[in-house]
C-alpha positions in Angstrom: 58.0 75.1 41.0 56.8 78.3 39.4 59.5 80.9 38.8 58.8 84.1 37.0 61.2 86.1 34.8 62.3 88.2 37.7 63.2 85.4 40.1 66.4 83.4 40.0 66.3 79.6 40.5 67.9 78.7 43.9 71.4 77.4 44.1 71.4 73.7 44.5 68.2 73.2 42.5 69.7 69.9 41.4 69.0 68.5 44.8 65.2 68.8 44.3 65.3 65.4 42.7 61.5 64.7 43.0 60.6 68.0 41.3 58.1 67.4 38.4 57.6 70.9 37.1 60.0 73.8 36.6 58.3 76.7 34.9 61.2 78.9 33.9 65.0 78.3 34.2 67.3 81.0 32.9 70.5 79.6 31.4 73.3 82.1 30.9 77.0 81.7 30.1 77.7 78.9 32.5 77.0 75.2 32.3 76.6 74.8 36.1 72.8 75.3 36.1 72.5 72.9 33.2 74.5 70.2 35.0 72.2 70.6 38.1 69.1 70.4 35.8 70.3 67.0 34.7 69.8 65.7 38.2 66.0 66.4 38.1 65.1 63.1 36.4 61.5 63.3 37.6 60.8 66.5 35.6 57.7 66.3 33.4 57.4 70.0 32.5 60.3 72.3 31.8 60.7 75.9 30.5 64.1 77.2 29.7 65.1 80.8 28.8 68.5 80.7 27.1 70.3 84.0 27.2 73.6 83.1 25.7 75.0 82.0 22.4 74.6 78.3 21.9 78.3 77.7 21.3 79.6 79.7 24.3 81.4 77.7 27.0 79.9 74.4 25.8 76.3 75.4 26.6 74.8 73.6 23.6 76.5 70.3 24.3 75.7 70.4 28.0 72.1 71.2 27.4 71.7 68.3 24.9 73.4 65.9 27.4 71.2 67.2 30.2 67.9 66.8 28.2 68.9 63.3 27.3 68.8 62.4 31.0 65.3 63.8 31.5 63.4 60.8 30.2 60.0 61.8 31.8 59.7 65.2 30.1 56.3 65.7 28.5 56.3 69.4 27.9 59.5 71.3 27.0 59.8 75.0 26.0 63.1 76.6 25.1 63.2 80.3 24.3 66.2 82.3 23.2 66.0 85.7 24.9 68.2 88.8 25.0 68.6 88.8 28.8 67.2 87.1 31.8 65.4 89.8 33.7 66.3 90.2 37.3 68.9 87.5 37.2 72.5 88.2 37.7 75.0 86.5 35.4 76.0 83.0 36.4 79.4 83.5 34.9 82.4 83.4 37.3 
């Protein structure tokens, strides 16, 4: 699934359990998207734009736990960015 920096990942992406590639996932101040990502155990390629402080709302711990579940990952890219363009905040 190719997502550019102006497109938000769909809600419920964690149900795409056979997905093997996710080009760009924006993680903001919520761990909800990270928890869904942990269900994508067939992922081989993953790109993450992280636009939050690592220690905000348990993001760092959730991301590490999530990545531990993704045993088939071959290519992983994590970028720290100032903002996720075109994406509303996932904070409640």
